N, C-alpha and C positions, 0 to 999 in steps of 0.2 A: 504493500500500500504506500509505503514511503517512496518507493521508486516511481510509482505512478504519479504521486503528488508532485514529486520533483520534476517530472516530465511535463506537467501542466494539465493533468486530467482533473476535471471538476467534480464528476460523478463516477461512481463505480457500482456496477450491478453484480449481485451474487445470486445465483439461482438457488432458491430455498426448498423447492420441491421439484426435482428434476424429472425429465422424461428419459426413457432409454435411448441412448444415442452414442454412436461412434464418432469420435472427434473429427472435425473439419472435413466432412464429406459434402460435396465433391472437392477433393484436394489431395495433398500428398500424405494425409494421415500422419502428420508429425505434430507432436506437442512441443512448441518452441520455448515455453516458459516453465516447463516442469523439469527440475534437475534430476529427478529420480527415474523417470520412465518416458519412453518415446511414444507409446500408444496407450489408449484407454477406451474400454467399452463400459459405459456407466451401468450401475445397478438399475433395475426397473422400478421407477417411481419411488425413490427414497425421500424421506423428509430430513432436512439438514438442520432442524432445530429441536429443542426439548419440548416435544408435543405433550400437552395434557390430554391423555386418552379419555379422561372422564368427560370432556366436552363432546366427544364423538360417540358416546355409548348408546345413544338412541338411533344411530344410523345403521344401515346394513353393514355387515361384517366387511365387505369389500371396500368400504369407504373409511374404515378405521386406519389411521396412518401407520406406516411401517417405518421404524427408525432405520437409519443407514447401518449396514453391516460393516462398512469400510471406514466410515468417519465416526469415531467414538467420542471425540471431543465436541464441545459446543462451538462449532465452527462459526455459526452465525453470530454468536455473542462476541467472539474474537474479532470477526469482521467489523461489526458495528463499533466496537471499542477502538479498533485501529483507525477507522474513518473519523470518529469523534476526536481522537487525539491529534490527528493530522489536518483537520479542516477539509476533508473530502466528504461529499454528500454520499450517504449510505443508502443504496437502493436495493430493495428486495425484489428480485425477479421471480414472478409467480406464474407458472403455467396453470391456466384456470380449467379449461374443459378437456384438454387431453390428459387422460389418466389411464395409461395402458393396463396396469395391473388390475385396477378396479373393474374395468370393462371385461377383461379376460375372465375374471372370477365371477362377474355378475353381468351377463349380456343385457339384462333388462335396463341397465343404465345407459345403454349405447344410443348414439344417433344412427338411424338406419334409413336406407333409401327406399324408393318406390317398390322394389322387388323384395324387400325384407332383409337385405344384406347390410353388414356394417359398412360405414361410409368411407373407410380408408383401408390401406393395406399395411398391417403391422404398426399402425399409428391409430390407437383407438380413442375415440372422443365420447365424452358423456353428453347427453342431451340437456340443453339449458331449460327445457320445459319440465324436466323430471323434478318433483318436489324434494326428493332425497338429495339430488345434486345441488339444488339451491340451499338446502340446509347445510350440506357439507361445505359449500363455499362460504356461507355465513360464519360457521364455527371455525373454519380454518383461518379466515382473515382475523376473526376475534382473537384466536389463540396467538397468532403472529403479532398483531399490532399492540396487544396488551403486554407483551413480554419484551419487546425491543423498541428502542427509540430510533425509528426509521425516518429518513428525510423523504422517501418516496417509495411507493409500491408500484412496480412495473408489471402490468398484466401481459401475458403472452398466451397464445392459443385461446383467445377469447373470440371464438368463431366456430362455425361448423367445419367438418373436415373437407379437405380438398379431394375430389374424386381421383383415384389413381389411374387416370387415363393418359396415355402418351400418344401413340400414333393413330389418331382418329380425328375427325372433325370436332370442333368445340361442342357440337350438339350432343356428343356422347357424354362428355363431362357434365353438361347441363342436365341430362336426363338422369344422372346418378346423384344429384344433390339430395341432401337430407334436410328434414327428418320427418318420419311418419310413425314414430312410436305412439303408444296409446295416449300419452300425455299431449303430444302435439295434435293428434287427431281430435282429442277432446277440446283443446284450446282453439283449434280452427273452427269447430262447430259452434263454440261459444261466441266467436267473432263473425259468424255468418259465412264461413268459408267451407265448401264441401270438400273434404279430404279426398274422397274417391274421384272427384272431378280433376283435382290436381294430379293424383296418381295416374289417371288415364291419359292426361295431357303429356306428362313426362314419359310414360311408356310409349306413346305414339312417336315421340321424338326419337327415343332410343331404338325402337324397332325400325324406324325409317333409316337410321344410320346403318344398322345391321344389314338391311336389304340392299342399301347402296353399295356397301363394301363387298357383300356377297356377289353382286353383279360385276362391279369394277373395283378390284382391290388396289386402288391408287390413292396415295396420300402425298401431299407436297407441302413444303415449307415456303414456297415462293409467295411473295406479298400479294400478288393478284388473287391467287387461290384463297389464301387465308382471309383477305378482306371480304371476298364474296361470301365465305362461310359465316363470318361474323355479322355481315349485313343481314343474311338470311335468318340467323339465330335471333338477332335483335328484333326483326320484324315478327317472328313467331311469338316472342315474349310480349311485344307491344299489343298485338292483336288478340292475345289470350288474357282476358281480364282476370280469370281465376288464378293464373300463374303469377301475375303482377301482385294480386292481393296476398298470395302465399309468400312471395319474396318479402313483402313489407311485414307480414306476420313474423317471419324468421328474424328480421332485423330488430323488431320490437323485443323479441325474446332475448337476443344477445344484449340489447341495451338494458333490459331488466336485471340480468345478472351483474352487469357492471354497476347498476344503481345499488344493488345489494352491497357490493364491496364499498362503494362510496359512502353509503349510510353507516356502515360499521366504522370506517375510518373517521368520519365526522363525529361519531359518538365517543370514540375512545382516544383519538389522536388527531384533532382537527388541523394541526399544523403539517401533518404528513400529506404530501401531494400524491395524486393518482395519475398514472400514465398508462399507455397501452402500446404494444407493438402491433401495428395493423398492416394488412395488405395495402398496397398503394390504392388510392380511391378509384382508379379506373376499373379495377376488378374486384374490389373489396365487397361489393354488393352480392357477388356470387357466393360468398361465404358468410353472409348475414351481418356484415359490418357496414353500417350506415353512419357516416361521419356526422351527419346532422343530428341523429338520435343520440350518439355517444358524446357529443360535445359538452352537454351540461354537466357531465361527471368527470371529465378529464382535464387536468392542468396541462398535459403534454401528450403529443401524439408522435410516435416514431414510425416513419415510413420505411418498410423493409426493402431496401434497394441494393441488393448484393450483385453488382453488375458482372464482374469478370467470372466468378465461380459458377454463376447460374445463367450465364450468357444473356443477361438482360441488357438492353440498349441504354447507354448513358443518356441518350436524348430523352429518356423517360423521366430523368430526375427533375428538370425544370417543369416538365409537363405535369408530373404528379404533385410536386410542391404547389404549383399554381392551382390545381384542382383542390388540394387540401385547404389552401388559403381561402378559396371561394366557398368552401363548405363549413369552415370553422370560424368561430369568432376571433377577433384580434387578441383576446386574452389567452387563447390556447397556443402554446408553443408548438411549432412544427419543426421536428428534427429528422434528419435523414440517417437511417441505419446503413453503414458502409462496411463492406467486407474487408477484413484485414488479412485473410489467409490466401496462400497461393491458389490460383495463378495471378492474384492481384499483384501489381507492380507499383513502384513509387509513382510512375507516370499515371497509372490508373487512379491512385489515391488523390494525386494533385488534381486530376481532371474532375473526379466525382465531387470532391470538396468544393472546387471552384464552381461547378454547376449548382451545387446546393446553396452556397452562400450568395451567389449572384442572382439566384431566383427567389431569394427572400427567406430561406430557412433560418431558424434561430440557432441552429447548431447541428451537431452530428454525434452519433454513437458508433464506436468501433466495435465490430463483432469479429473475434472476441480475443481476450487477453491470452489465453492458452494457445490459440491457433496462430497467433500473429508473429511473424519474424521480427526481430528486434529493430531493424531499420525502419519498418513501417510503424511499429509501436512508438518510436521516437518522433517520427515525422508527423503523425496525425495531429497532436495538439498544436504543433507549430502552425499548421495550416488553418487552425481555428482560433488563433490567438485573440481575435476580437469578438468571439461568440460567447454567449451565455453558457451553452451546454457543450462540454467536451467529455463525453462519457465513454467507458469501456465496459 
């Protein structure tokens, strides 16, 4: 922490309830800041703080926290203490709806698609409509915020799962959006939405894709082909009012769980800020993230723009920042999440930070400390010397 402070970082995030992950994929799978080991595959869904199990006793067994087997010390307490002593903002990074272990043990918690399948592949999401999930979120944040003096809570995976579709038109991904669990169906009916009509619409789109590829198995990444597919998908959504109503329903459900977190923080630690890692606004609506609905609860929004590793166009940075600015009030900071791991180069980092700051972003976060080669770790805060937020 002292090293990061001396380099000029203003905020540091620590993940307090992790998801199962192999480090820096896609990339060289090298840990650059760990003196003891080169690789790491995390435990599945450990909690890295001293959880009071009594708070969770009325929840299903799958939602009772599991302490880390590998980290025996109170690492979050040490993290917060180091931040306090050095003047660095202590940020607790909390994956909210992705909880692999819980869904694996109790599939009734899961977000499911129109065919009854889990919404992702090896990345299991809980449904925000499920009352047990909402209770879990409430007591988890209560337990965290009442024990540690945090400057910020940073929510991640505050969304529906992204369908695991690769080589197919975007219609395929769209047809596999979630959720149609019993609680979502009940909620839709209460709001005047026919869940069966939504399911039938999505199934028609998915079956159309299958018939197309069965006839002509051709898929292309050229811009003319892709633009035509997105134009067609947009028109299908616009003209089908039941799908539009369902998309808005999903966005309200995501906003409701964020409001639960905000209410807990306001009650127990009103000075603690709330932020969220969001998909860029051009596509966030597909995953239930509506910036306008989330804005009342968030002090800061981080746009996840990891250009080089995920082959995202740098041109999207000013585009997405401008969209976010248009959707959010001026009181909400917009920061850009920047990739710090290979194949990112110093030139990539300079370009991305330049595009972010010139387009009006308030700062940037480097993802992530362990994955980032030292030259990039040193360069990042220098490029943001005039910005409010320089986080890792």
